[in-house]
C-alpha positions in Angstrom: 0.0 -0.3 0.3 1.3 3.3 -0.8 2.4 5.4 2.2 0.1 7.8 3.9 0.0 11.6 3.8 0.9 12.1 -0.2 1.6 15.8 -1.1 0.9 17.7 -4.4 1.3 21.4 -5.7 1.3 23.6 -8.9 4.0 26.0 -10.1 1.3 28.5 -11.6 1.4 30.3 -8.3 -0.8 33.7 -7.7 -0.4 35.8 -4.4 -3.4 36.4 -2.6 -4.9 37.2 0.9 -7.5 34.6 2.2 -9.9 35.1 4.5 -12.6 32.8 6.0 -14.9 32.8 3.2 -12.6 32.0 0.6 -10.9 29.7 2.6 -14.2 28.1 3.1 -14.9 28.2 -0.5 -11.5 26.3 -1.1 -12.4 23.4 1.0 -15.8 22.9 0.0 -17.1 20.3 -2.7 -18.1 22.8 -5.6 -21.1 22.3 -7.6 -20.7 20.4 -10.7 -18.9 22.7 -12.8 -17.2 22.4 -16.3 -15.6 19.4 -17.3 -14.4 15.6 -15.9 -11.1 15.1 -14.2 -8.2 13.8 -16.7 -4.9 12.2 -16.3 -3.5 15.6 -17.4 -5.1 17.5 -14.5 -3.8 14.7 -12.0 -0.1 15.4 -13.4 -0.1 18.8 -13.1 -1.3 18.4 -9.2 1.2 19.1 -6.9 1.8 19.7 -3.2 4.3 21.5 -1.0 7.0 19.6 0.5 8.1 21.5 3.4 8.0 25.3 4.9 10.7 26.7 7.3 9.9 30.0 9.3 13.1 32.3 9.5 14.5 33.0 13.1 14.3 36.6 13.8 12.8 37.6 10.2 9.6 37.5 8.7 10.6 35.5 5.7 9.1 31.8 5.2 10.7 29.6 2.8 8.4 27.0 0.7 9.6 24.2 -1.1 7.2 23.7 -3.8 7.2 20.7 -6.5 6.7 21.6 -10.3 4.0 20.0 -12.2 5.1 16.6 -14.0 5.1 18.4 -17.4 7.6 17.9 -20.5 11.2 18.8 -20.3 11.7 17.7 -16.8 13.9 14.3 -15.7 12.0 11.4 -14.6 12.8 7.7 -13.6 14.4 8.6 -10.3 11.4 8.1 -8.2 7.7 8.0 -8.2 6.5 11.3 -10.0 4.6 13.1 -7.0 7.3 12.8 -4.4 10.2 13.6 -6.9 12.7 16.6 -5.1 14.5 16.7 -8.3 11.4 19.0 -10.0 11.2 21.2 -6.9 11.7 24.8 -6.5 12.3 27.2 -3.3 9.9 30.3 -2.9 10.3 32.9 -0.3 7.2 34.8 1.4 6.6 37.1 4.3 4.3 36.1 7.0 1.6 38.7 5.9 1.5 36.9 2.4 3.2 39.7 0.7 6.6 39.8 -1.4 6.2 36.0 -3.0 8.8 35.5 -5.2 10.5 32.6 -6.6 14.0 31.9 -5.0 15.1 29.2 -7.4 14.0 28.5 -11.1 15.3 24.7 -11.8 12.9 24.3 -14.6 15.3 25.2 -17.2 18.0 23.0 -16.2 15.7 20.2 -14.9 17.0 20.6 -11.4 15.7 20.5 -8.1 15.8 22.5 -4.9 14.3 21.1 -1.7 15.0 20.8 2.2 15.1 24.4 2.8 16.6 25.1 6.5 17.4 28.6 7.9 20.8 29.0 9.9 19.5 30.2 13.3 20.0 33.8 13.1 18.4 33.8 9.9 21.0 35.1 7.3 21.6 31.9 5.5 19.3 29.3 4.0 20.7 25.6 3.4 19.2 23.0 0.6 19.8 20.3 -1.0 19.7 20.3 -5.1 20.6 18.3 -8.2 21.4 21.7 -10.4 24.3 20.8 -13.0 27.2 22.6 -12.8 30.7 22.1 -14.3 29.5 20.5 -17.5 27.2 18.1 -15.5 24.5 16.7 -17.5 20.8 18.3 -17.5 18.9 17.5 -14.4 22.2 16.7 -12.8 24.0 13.6 -11.5 24.1 13.8 -7.8 22.5 15.6 -5.1 25.0 18.8 -3.3 24.7 21.2 -0.1 23.4 24.5 -1.4 23.3 27.9 0.6 21.6 31.3 -0.1 22.9 34.1 1.9 20.6 37.5 2.6 21.8 39.9 -0.1 22.7 37.3 -2.8 20.7 36.5 -5.9 20.9 32.8 -5.8 21.9 29.8 -3.6 25.8 28.7 -4.1 26.9 25.3 -3.8 28.8 24.5 -0.9 30.9 21.4 -1.8 30.9 19.0 -4.9 30.6 16.1 -2.8 27.4 14.3 -2.7 25.4 14.3 0.1 23.9 11.2 1.6 20.1 11.3 1.1 17.1 8.8 1.9 14.9 7.4 -0.8 11.3 8.5 -0.5 8.5 5.8 -0.2 8.5 2.0 0.8 11.7 0.5 2.0 13.9 3.7 2.2 17.5 3.1 1.2 20.0 5.3 3.3 17.6 6.1 6.0 18.6 9.2 7.8 17.8 10.8 11.3 19.8 14.0 12.2 18.7 15.4 15.3 19.3 19.1 16.4 20.5 20.1 19.6 17.9 19.0 22.3 15.3 17.5 19.4 13.7 14.2 19.9 12.9 13.7 16.0 15.0 14.3 13.1 15.0 17.2 11.1 12.4 16.3 7.9 12.7 17.3 4.3 9.4 15.7 3.8 7.4 14.6 6.6 7.5 10.8 6.7 9.3 10.2 3.3 12.8 11.7 3.4 15.1 13.3 6.5 17.6 15.7 5.9 21.6 14.6 5.3 22.6 18.5 7.5 22.0 20.1 11.0 23.0 23.9 11.5 25.5 23.8 14.3 25.5 27.8 14.5 25.0 30.8 12.0 27.9 30.0 10.0 28.6 26.0 10.3 26.8 22.7 9.1 27.5 19.1 10.0 26.7 16.9 6.8 26.5 13.3 5.9 28.5 12.8 3.0 28.7 9.7 0.5 32.1 8.1 -0.2 34.0 9.8 -2.8 32.6 9.1 -6.4 29.5 7.7 -4.9 25.9 8.9 -6.0 22.9 9.8 -3.8 20.3 7.3 -3.5 17.9 10.1 -4.5 19.2 10.1 -7.9 20.4 6.5 -8.1 17.6 4.4 -6.6 16.7 3.2 -10.0 19.5 4.4 -12.0 22.0 2.3 -10.5 20.1 -0.4 -12.0 19.7 0.8 -15.6 23.7 1.5 -15.3 24.6 -1.7 -14.3 22.6 -3.4 -17.1 24.1 -1.4 -19.6 27.5 -2.2 -18.2 26.9 -5.8 -18.2 26.0 -5.7 -21.9 29.3 -4.1 -22.9 31.1 -6.8 -20.8 29.0 -9.3 -22.5 30.0 -8.1 -25.5 33.8 -7.8 -24.8 33.7 -11.2 -23.2 36.4 -10.5 -20.8 34.8 -9.7 -17.6 32.7 -12.2 -15.5 29.2 -10.5 -15.3 28.2 -12.6 -12.0 26.7 -11.0 -9.1 27.4 -13.3 -5.8 25.2 -13.5 -3.0 26.1 -16.1 -0.1 24.4 -17.0 3.4 27.5 -17.5 5.2 28.8 -15.0 7.7 32.4 -14.4 5.6 30.1 -13.2 2.7 28.2 -10.5 4.8 31.8 -9.2 6.3 32.8 -9.0 2.2 30.5 -6.3 2.3 31.8 -4.7 5.7 33.4 -1.5 5.0 32.0 -0.5 1.1 29.4 1.1 2.9 30.0 4.0 4.8 29.2 7.9 5.4 31.8 10.3 6.0 30.8 13.3 8.6 32.1 16.8 7.9 31.8 20.3 9.2 31.3 23.2 6.6 32.4 26.6 7.8 30.6 29.2 5.5 32.5 32.2 7.1 36.0 30.9 6.2 35.0 28.4 3.5 37.1 25.5 5.6 35.9 22.0 5.7 36.6 19.6 8.7 36.7 16.3 8.3 35.3 14.3 11.5 35.5 10.4 10.2 33.7 7.9 8.5 30.9 5.6 10.0 29.1 2.7 8.9 26.1 3.3 6.7 24.3 -0.1 5.7 22.1 1.3 3.1 19.2 -1.4 3.0 17.8 -1.1 6.5 18.4 0.7 9.9 18.9 4.7 10.3 21.8 6.5 10.7 21.5 8.4 13.8 23.3 11.5 15.0 21.6 13.3 17.9 23.2 16.4 19.2 23.5 17.2 22.7 21.3 19.6 24.2 24.7 22.0 24.5 25.4 20.8 21.0 29.3 19.7 22.5 28.7 16.1 21.4 26.8 13.8 19.3 25.7 10.4 20.1 25.7 8.2 16.9 24.0 4.8 16.1 25.5 3.6 12.5 24.0 0.5 10.7 26.5 -1.8 10.1 24.8 -5.0 8.5 21.7 -7.0 8.4 21.2 -9.8 10.8 20.9 -12.9 9.2 17.4 -14.2 8.7 18.0 -17.4 10.4 19.2 -15.5 13.4 16.1 -13.6 13.7 13.0 -14.3 15.6 9.6 -15.0 14.1 7.9 -12.9 16.2 10.1 -10.1 15.3 8.3 -6.6 14.8 7.3 -5.9 11.0 9.8 -3.0 11.2 13.3 -3.8 9.6 15.0 -1.4 12.3 15.2 -4.7 14.5 16.9 -6.7 11.8 20.2 -4.7 11.5 23.4 -4.7 13.5 24.5 -1.3 14.6 27.7 0.5 16.1 27.2 3.1 18.5 29.9 6.1 18.4 30.3 9.8 20.3 31.2 12.6 18.1 32.8 15.5 19.9 32.3 18.6 18.3 34.5 20.9 20.5 37.7 23.0 19.3 39.2 19.3 18.6 36.4 17.0 17.3 37.0 13.7 17.3 34.9 10.2 16.9 34.9 7.7 19.5 33.6 4.2 18.9 31.7 3.0 22.1 32.2 -0.7 23.5 29.0 -2.8 24.0 29.0 -5.1 26.7 27.1 -8.4 26.1 23.8 -7.4 27.1 24.1 -4.6 24.8 25.6 -6.4 21.6 22.6 -5.2 19.7 22.0 -1.5 20.0 18.3 -0.5 18.7 17.8 3.3 18.7 18.8 6.3 20.9 16.1 7.4 22.6 17.7 10.8 23.5 19.8 12.9 25.6 19.4 14.1 29.3 19.0 17.7 29.8 22.4 18.1 31.2 24.3 16.4 28.1 25.9 14.3 30.6 24.2 10.9 29.6 22.1 9.3 26.3 19.5 6.6 26.7 18.9 4.3 24.4 17.5 0.8 23.7 19.7 -2.4 23.3 19.2 -6.2 22.8 21.3 -8.8 23.9 20.5 -11.1 21.4 19.4 -10.9 17.5 16.4 -13.1 18.1 15.5 -10.9 21.4 12.1 -9.1 20.4 12.1 -6.9 23.6 15.1 -4.3 24.4 16.5 -3.0 27.5 17.1 0.6 28.7 20.5 1.6 28.7 22.2 4.7 29.3 25.9 6.2 27.8 27.9 8.5 29.8 29.3 11.3 27.5 32.3 11.6 29.9 33.9 8.3 29.8 31.4 6.0 27.5 30.4 3.6 30.2 27.3 1.9 28.9 25.4 0.6 31.9 21.8 -1.1 31.9 20.3 1.0 35.1 17.2 -1.0 35.0 17.8 -4.6 33.8 14.6 -6.2 34.7 13.0 -2.8 32.3 12.0 -4.0 28.8 10.0 -2.6 25.7 8.5 -4.1 23.2 7.6 -0.8 21.4 8.3 -2.1 17.8 8.8 1.6 16.1 12.2 2.9 16.4 12.5 6.6 18.6 12.8 8.6 15.4 9.3 7.8 14.0 7.4 9.3 16.9 8.1 10.6 20.4 8.6 8.4 22.7 6.4 7.9 25.8 7.8 4.6 27.6 11.2 6.7 28.7 11.7 10.0 29.2 14.2 12.0 31.0 13.2 13.7 34.4 16.2 15.5 35.0 19.6 15.6 34.7 20.0 11.8 36.3 16.7 10.2 36.2 14.3 8.9 33.9 10.9 8.3 34.2 10.0 5.1 32.3 7.3 2.7 31.8 8.0 -1.5 31.0 6.4 -3.1 27.9 3.6 -4.8 29.5 3.2 -1.9 32.3 2.7 -4.1 34.7 4.1 -2.3 37.8 3.2 1.4 36.0 5.5 4.3 36.1 9.1 4.2 37.8 11.7 6.7 38.0 15.3 5.6 37.6 18.6 7.0 38.8 21.4 6.2 35.9 23.8 6.8 38.7 22.7 4.3 41.2 20.1 2.0 39.5 17.8 2.8 42.2 14.2 2.3 41.3 11.5 4.3 42.7 7.6 3.9 42.2 5.6 6.8 40.9 2.9 8.0 43.2 -0.9 8.1 42.3 -2.3 7.4 38.9 -3.5 10.0 36.6 -6.9 8.5 34.2 -6.3 9.3 30.5 -2.6 9.9 31.0 -1.1 10.5 27.2 1.3 12.6 25.1 3.9 12.7 27.3 7.1 14.4 26.0 10.2 16.2 27.3 9.7 19.9 26.9 12.7 21.8 25.9 13.9 22.8 29.6 13.8 19.0 30.4 10.5 19.1 32.4 8.2 15.9 31.3 4.5 17.4 30.1 1.3 15.8 28.8 -2.2 15.8 29.2 -4.6 13.7 31.5 -8.6 13.0 30.5 -9.1 16.4 32.5 -6.3 18.8 31.9 -2.6 19.3 31.1 -0.3 18.1 33.5 3.4 17.6 34.4 5.4 15.6 36.2 7.1 16.6 39.5 10.0 14.6 40.2 10.8 15.8 43.7 7.2 14.5 44.6 7.4 11.6 42.3 3.9 12.3 40.7 2.1 13.9 37.9 0.7 17.4 39.2 -2.0 19.7 37.3 -0.4 22.1 35.1 -1.9 25.6 35.2 -2.1 27.6 31.8 0.5 30.4 31.3 -1.0 33.8 31.5 2.6 35.3 30.4 2.5 36.4 26.7 6.2 36.1 25.9 7.3 33.0 23.9 10.8 31.4 23.2 11.8 28.5 20.5 12.2 26.3 23.3 8.0 26.4 23.2 7.0 22.6 22.7 3.9 22.6 20.1 1.1 20.5 21.7 -1.6 18.8 19.2 -4.9 17.8 20.7 -7.1 15.5 18.4 -11.0 15.4 18.6 -13.6 14.4 15.9 -11.0 14.7 13.4 -9.8 18.3 13.9 -6.6 19.1 15.5 -6.2 21.6 17.8 -2.7 23.1 18.0 -1.2 25.1 21.3 2.3 26.3 22.3 3.3 25.2 26.0 6.3 27.1 27.8 8.5 26.1 30.7 5.8 27.7 33.1 2.5 26.2 31.5 0.7 26.0 28.6 -0.6 29.4 26.5 -3.7 30.5 26.3 -3.9 30.7 22.8 -4.9 27.9 20.6 -5.6 27.1 16.4 -7.6 24.4 15.3 -7.3 23.1 11.6 -9.5 20.6 9.8 -8.5 16.9 9.2 -7.2 17.8 5.8 -5.2 20.4 7.0 -1.1 19.6 7.1 1.1 21.5 9.4 4.2 22.7 7.8 6.1 24.6 10.5 5.7 26.9 13.6 7.0 29.2 16.0 5.6 32.1 18.3 4.1 34.0 16.0 1.9 31.4 14.4 1.7 28.3 12.3 2.2 27.5 8.4 -0.2 24.8 7.2 -1.3 23.5 3.9 -4.7 22.4 2.7 -5.6 20.7 -0.2 -9.6 21.4 -1.6 -11.3 20.6 -4.6 -10.8 24.2 -6.2 -7.2 24.1 -5.6 -4.7 24.3 -2.7 -3.1 26.7 -0.4 -0.3 27.4 2.1 -1.4 29.7 4.7 -0.2 31.5 7.7 -2.0 31.6 10.8 -1.2 33.7 14.0 -1.8 32.8 17.3 -3.1 36.3 18.2 -5.6 35.9 15.4 -6.6 32.4 14.7 -9.7 33.2 13.0 -8.1 35.1 10.1 -5.6 32.8 8.6 -3.5 34.5 5.6 -2.8 33.1 2.3 0.8 32.9 1.5 0.0 31.4 -2.0 -2.3 29.7 -3.8 -1.8 26.8 -6.6 -3.7 23.9 -8.3 -5.9 26.4 -9.6 -6.8 24.4 -12.6 -8.6 21.9 -10.2 -11.5 24.6 -9.8 -12.7 23.8 -13.2 -13.5 20.1 -12.4 -16.7 18.5 -12.1 -16.7 16.7 -9.0 -18.5 13.8 -7.7 -20.6 13.2 -4.6 -18.8 11.3 -1.6 -20.8 9.1 0.9 -20.1 6.8 3.6 -22.4 3.8 3.5 -23.2 1.4 6.4 -23.2 -2.4 5.6 -22.9 -5.6 7.2 -19.7 -8.4 6.7 -20.7 -11.7 5.9 -20.1 -12.7 9.5 -22.8 -10.0 10.7 -20.4 -7.3 11.9 -21.0 -3.6 11.1 -18.9 -2.3 8.6 -18.8 1.3 6.6 -17.6 1.7 2.6 -16.7 4.6 1.2 -18.5 5.5 -2.2 -17.7 7.9 -4.8 -20.2 8.8 -7.2 -19.9 10.5 -10.9 -20.4 14.1 -11.2 -23.8 13.6 -12.8 -24.9 10.9 -10.8 -28.6 10.3 -11.3 -30.5 8.2 -8.2 -32.9 6.6 -10.9 -30.1 4.9 -13.0 -28.0 1.9 -12.1 -24.6 2.4 -12.7 -21.3 -0.2 -13.5 -19.1 -0.1 -10.1 -15.6 -0.6 -9.6 -14.5 -2.1 -6.0 -11.5 -0.5 -4.9 -10.2 -3.2 -2.3 -7.3 -3.7 0.0 -7.0 -6.7 2.3 -7.2 -5.4 5.9 -8.0 -2.0 4.7 -11.1 -0.1 6.5 -11.9 3.4 5.0 -11.7 6.3 7.8 -14.6 8.3 6.6 -15.4 11.2 4.2 -11.6 12.5 4.3 -10.3 9.0 3.7 -7.1 8.4 2.0 -8.3 7.1 -1.1 -11.1 10.0 -1.3 -8.4 12.6 -1.8 -9.1 14.5 -4.8 -5.5 15.5 -5.2 -4.3 11.5 -5.2 -1.9 10.9 -7.9 -1.5 9.2 -11.0 -3.6 6.1 -11.2 -4.6 6.1 -7.9 -6.9 9.0 -8.2 -10.2 7.3 -8.1 -12.2 10.6 -9.6 -10.5 9.7 -12.6 -12.8 6.5 -13.2 -15.9 8.5 -11.5 -15.4 11.1 -14.1 -15.9 8.3 -16.6 -19.4 7.3 -15.1 -18.3 4.5 -12.5 -19.8 4.7 -9.0 -16.2 3.5 -7.1 -16.6 1.8 -4.0 -14.1 1.4 -1.4 -15.1 -1.6 1.2 -14.0 -2.4 4.5 -11.7 -5.7 4.3 -11.2 -6.8 8.2 -8.6 -9.7 8.4 -8.9 -11.7 11.2 -6.2 -12.1 13.5 -5.3 -14.5 16.4 -2.8 -16.8 17.7 -3.1 -19.0 14.4 -1.2 -18.0 11.5 -2.9 -15.4 9.2 -5.7 -16.9 6.3 -6.3 -13.6 4.3 -7.3 -14.9 1.2 -10.1 -17.0 2.6 -11.3 -13.8 4.5 -11.2 -11.4 1.8 -14.8 -11.9 0.1 -16.7 -11.8 3.8 -16.0 -7.9 3.3 -16.5 -7.2 -0.3 -19.6 -8.9 -1.4 -21.8 -8.1 1.0 -20.8 -4.4 0.1 -21.8 -5.1 -3.4 -25.2 -6.9 -2.2 -25.8 -3.3 -0.4 -25.5 -0.9 -3.4 -27.4 -3.1 -5.3 -30.4 -3.1 -2.8 -30.2 0.9 -2.6 -30.2 0.8 -6.4 -27.1 2.1 -7.1 -24.9 -0.4 -8.7 -26.0 -2.7 -11.7 -25.5 -6.2 -10.3 -24.2 -7.4 -13.7 -21.6 -4.5 -14.0 -19.3 -4.9 -11.2 -15.6 -4.8 -11.7 -12.7 -4.8 -9.0 -9.1 -3.4 -9.1 -6.5 -2.7 -6.5 -2.6 -2.1 -6.0 0.1 -4.1 -4.2 -1.7 -6.3 -1.6 -4.5 -4.7 -3.2 -3.4 -6.7 -6.4 -2.6 -9.8 -4.7 -6.4 -9.0 -3.3 -8.0 -8.9 -6.6 -6.3 -12.1 -7.6 -7.7 -13.8 -4.7 -10.9 -12.5 -4.9 -11.3 -13.6 -8.4 -10.0 -16.9 -8.0 -12.8 -17.6 -5.3 -16.0 -15.9 -6.9 -17.4 -15.0 -10.5 -19.3 -12.2 -9.1 -17.2 -9.6 -11.0 -17.3 -8.8 -14.8 -13.5 -7.9 -14.9 -10.7 -7.3 -13.0 -7.6 -5.5 -12.3 -4.6 -6.8 -10.7 -2.1 -4.1 -10.2 1.8 -4.9 -8.4 0.5 -7.8 -6.8 1.8 -11.3 -5.9 0.4 -14.2 -6.9 2.4 -17.0 -5.5 3.4 -16.2 -1.8 5.7 -19.1 -1.4 8.2 -17.8 -4.1 7.6 -14.3 -3.5 8.8 -14.9 0.1 12.4 -14.9 -1.0 12.3 -13.0 -4.4 15.1 -10.4 -4.7 14.3 -6.7 -5.1 14.7 -6.7 -9.1 16.5 -3.5 -9.0 19.1 -4.8 -6.5 22.1 -4.4 -8.7 25.2 -2.9 -7.9 25.5 -3.8 -4.4 28.2 -6.3 -3.9 27.5 -8.5 -0.9 24.1 -7.3 0.2 22.1 -7.2 -2.5 19.7 -10.3 -1.1 18.8 -7.6 1.8 17.2 -5.2 -0.4 14.1 -6.8 -0.4 11.9 -7.6 2.9 9.1 -9.9 1.8 10.0 -12.3 4.4 9.1 -10.2 7.3 6.2 -8.8 5.7 4.7 -12.2 5.4 5.7 -13.8 8.8 5.0 -10.6 10.9 3.1 -8.3 8.8 0.2 -10.7 7.4 0.9 -13.2 11.0 2.1 -16.3 9.0 4.7 -16.6 11.8 6.4 -19.2 9.4 8.3 -19.8 6.7 7.1 -21.4 3.3 9.5 -24.0 3.8 8.3 -25.1 7.2 4.6 -24.6 6.3 4.1 -25.2 2.4 0.6 -25.5 2.6 0.0 -22.5 4.6 1.3 -20.4 1.6 0.0 -22.9 -0.9 -3.5 -22.2 0.2 -2.9 -18.4 0.3 -1.5 -18.0 -3.1 -4.1 -17.1 -5.9 -1.6 -19.0 -8.2 -3.0 -22.3 -6.4 -6.5 -21.3 -7.6 -5.6 -20.6 -11.4 -8.2 -23.0 -12.4 -11.0 -21.2 -10.9 -10.5 -18.0 -12.2 -13.0 -17.2 -15.2 -13.1 -13.4 -14.6 -11.3 -11.4 -17.2 -8.0 -10.2 -15.7 -5.9 -7.4 -16.3 -2.4 -7.8 -14.8 -0.2 -4.4 -14.6 3.3 -4.6 -13.4 6.5 -2.7 -13.3 9.9 -4.3 -13.9 11.4 -2.9 -10.8 8.9 -4.1 -8.2 10.4 -4.3 -4.8 7.8 -6.1 -3.5 7.0 -8.9 -6.4 9.1 -9.7 -9.4 7.6 -9.6 -12.7 7.6 -13.4 -12.6 4.7 -13.3 -10.3 2.1 -12.1 -12.9 3.7 -13.8 -15.6 3.2 -17.5 -13.8 -0.8 -16.4 -13.2 -0.8 -15.1 -16.9 0.8 -17.9 -18.4 -1.7 -20.7 -16.5 -4.8 -18.7 -17.7 -3.5 -18.5 -21.2 -3.0 -22.0 -21.0 -6.4 -22.8 -20.0 -8.2 -20.4 -22.4 -9.3 -17.5 -20.0 -9.5 -14.2 -20.6 -6.2 -12.2 -19.4 -4.0 -9.1 -20.2 -0.4 -8.8 -18.8 1.1 -5.1 -19.0 5.0 -5.4 -17.8 6.3 -1.8 -17.9 10.0 -1.8 -17.9 11.9 0.6 -15.7 8.7 1.0 -13.5 8.6 0.8 -9.8 5.8 -0.6 -7.5 4.2 2.4 -7.3 3.9 2.3 -11.2 4.8 6.2 -11.3 8.2 7.0 -12.2 7.3 8.1 -16.1 4.5 10.2 -16.9 4.2 8.3 -20.2 3.5 5.1 -18.4 0.8 6.6 -16.2 -1.2 8.1 -18.9 -0.9 4.5 -20.8 -2.0 2.6 -17.3 -5.1 4.9 -16.6 -6.1 4.5 -20.1 -5.6 0.7 -20.3 -7.5 0.6 -16.9 -10.5 2.5 -18.5 -10.7 0.5 -21.6 -10.7 -2.7 -20.1 -13.3 -1.7 -17.7 -15.4 0.0 -20.6 -14.9 -3.0 -22.5 -16.3 -5.6 -20.1 -18.4 -3.2 -18.2 -20.1 -0.7 -20.4 -19.9 -2.3 -23.6 -21.0 -5.4 -22.4 -23.9 -3.8 -20.3 -25.0 -2.1 -23.8 -24.7 -5.5 -25.9 -26.9 -7.2 -22.8 
C-alpha cells in the first residue's frame, strides 16, 4: 500500500489574501462545473514538500514541486514525490512579497529541504543543479546555501550528500536531530529526513557519500540501468565475468563491511573550510544512521547501521519493522575545538543497540534501547555516559516492546525527568511508572495515578509534560507524581516552547506550551490540513481542496483570520467533482462495517451504474476524508478519474482476522467485499451485472484472490500484486544490482509475510499455509477477465509473479491481459508516459467489460 500523507502542488502560483469565506470555498466541494477530471489534470497537481520560518525575520521558505510536465527528468522516484522537480519560494508572513528563489526548470534541477540558519541570515538546501559540465537534471545531490543580499544559492561542496529515498523501504534512512530535539529534521514528513544540521550561524554538519558515489535519491533506479548497460558491454567484450554473488555465510556478509560508509564533515561558511570528522558505517538497506546532538551542542551520539542480521538469527516474532533486523555500532562524536569520533564498546547485554531515545537535559547521558541477542523481541534500557563512554543498564529488568524506532515518533515509555533520572514504564506496564536514577540504578515507584494520561514528552527545559483526561499535567520529580499544570498567563514565548496537538472529531487543535505552562492561544485546523512549521508568531499549514490548494499562515493572536501565503492547483476549480458518501453495511459474519463511495458528478439516483470496487485486504475506509478519496491523489490512484468516466467507485472494509493461529487472508477477503456489492445493489446504486474490481500492491494480490473465489465480477485488474507468495517470500528486489555483498538484503517480503500477515512461519516449514493463500494455486477457478499490470523494478514482487498467473490463464484459455512496464517501480509512477498509458488501459478494460458488455446485453 502506498504511504499515507501524499502531497501535491502546482508551479503557477498567485499571491492572494485569503479570509474565512474564501478558505471555506476552497475546502468545500463545489457544484458540478465545466469538465471531468483527466490524467493531465492529475499530473499537473502537486503539493508542498515543507516550509521553514526564518528566526528573527519575517520570511518563510517553501519547497514546492513543479508539475510533471515535458522537459523534466524522470525515473528517479515516483513522480509525485520526486524532489528533483522542486523549487524554493520566499514569502512574508503576511502573504506579501512572494518570490521564487530558485528556478530549476531550465536545467531540470531540483532545490528542496530548506532550513534557515539560527540567525536567519542563510538558507541551506539540497539540490541536483548541474554545474561544471554535469548533465541536464544533475548527476548527484549536493549542499547549497543562499545568503541574504545575494541573488541565487551557491554550491558548498562538489561532494554528494547521503540522501534518503522516499516511499517504501527507504535506502540510506537518516535520523539527524538538532540540539535537544527528539525527532529528526525532515525534508518531507514521513518520507525523507535531512542529511545536514546547523551547528551555529555559519557551520553545517553534513553526511557525505564516499568519493565518486551517487546519492540514493538520484541513483535508486539509475543504478540498475547503469549496471545493466555495463553488463551488456562486458558481455560483448567477453573478458569480464558478469556475475553477481550472494552467499548466506557470515564471511560473505563481512565482505560487504566497509563498502558502505558515510563521511561526517563540518562546513564552515564563514571561512570556507571543511573539517573532516571521520567515517561511520552506513548499511543502506535498512536501519537508520542516527546523529543526535546534545542539548549543549558539544557532542553527538551516533548509531550507525553496519550489516543485516542473517534471517536465520531473527525471531519469527520479530516486529515487521526492519530496524530490528540490523546490527548497529555506537559512536560518540566530540564537536569542541578538537573534534573527535570514538566507537563505544558494547557489553554482552547490549550487543545489539536498537535506537537512541535521547539526551539528558544536562548533556551528561544518552538513553537508548539495546538487545543482548539478535533474536530478542524485547529491548532493555541503557544509558551512555558522555564523560567516559560507559554503557550501563540502570534497570536490567525493565524491557520495552515498542516496535517503532525512536526517530519515527516521540517515545512515551522512557523520558528524562531531570539530569540523572528517567521516568519509564515497562513493556507490559504491569508495575506502572518508575523513576530510575541512572547513576545508582535505584528505582522508585511513581505515586498516584492519572486517568487518561497521554502525549508525554520532554520540554526543552527538561520537564515531562502531557495531558490527562481532565487537564494538562507535568511530572514533579521531587514529589514523584504527575501534578496539574496551570495555563500560563504570560505572553512571552521562546523557541524552546513545544507545540502540542490535541485531536478531536478529526480536527487538530494546536497550542504552545512554555516552561511555565500552556499558553492560552490555540489554533484548530480541519482533518485535511497539514502542518508545515510553527514558531511563536503562528503556524504554517497546507490545505488541498476541490478548487485548488493553499499554503496559509495563522497567527496565534488572531486564529480566525488565516493569511494565504500562496495558492496553487487552481486548474482544479474547473473540474466536475462527484459526491462522496459513507454507507453502512454488514460483513458476511454480521459485523457492522462502512464503505466509502464515490459517485459520478452527474449521478442520477434513478439509474443503476457500473461499479468499480477498489480493494486492499485489511483496509477500512476512515470516513469522508479517507485517504483514497483525496481529490489530489496522484496517478492511477486518483479514483476521481474513474468516477469522471461514469463509474461509481466503492472502497469496502476488508478486515482480516488476527489471532494466535497463522493468518489466512485469502479466505477472508470475500466477507467484506461481496456484502458491500449486495448493499449497493439493494440501494439501487449499482447494476449487479456490471461490477469490476481493482487494486494495487496488496490490493493487487487481493484482486487475484477474489476472482479465484468468486465469479461475481465482470472484470478485474490486479496491479503490482503477488500471485504465489511462497516464491515471492524470498524474491530479490529486481533493482538490487550494483550492491556487492548485500543485494539479497534489499527485499523485505519475508518479514512482511511472517509478521505483517501473521503467518509466523516460512514457506519451507509450512508450505500448505502459503499454498492455500496464493491465488496462483486456484488459477483453474479464475474465469473473470483479468488485467495484470506490473513494473519491471517492483520491489515487492518480481515480474515472474504476474507472468506465472497470466501463463496459466492463457494455457486454460481464460481471458487475461498482461502489461509489463520496463523501468517502472512498485507504484508504477516513475514516468508520466507510463501513468497515462496505465490509466487509459484500466479505463478501456473496464469500459470493454462493464459498459460495452452492458450495452450488448
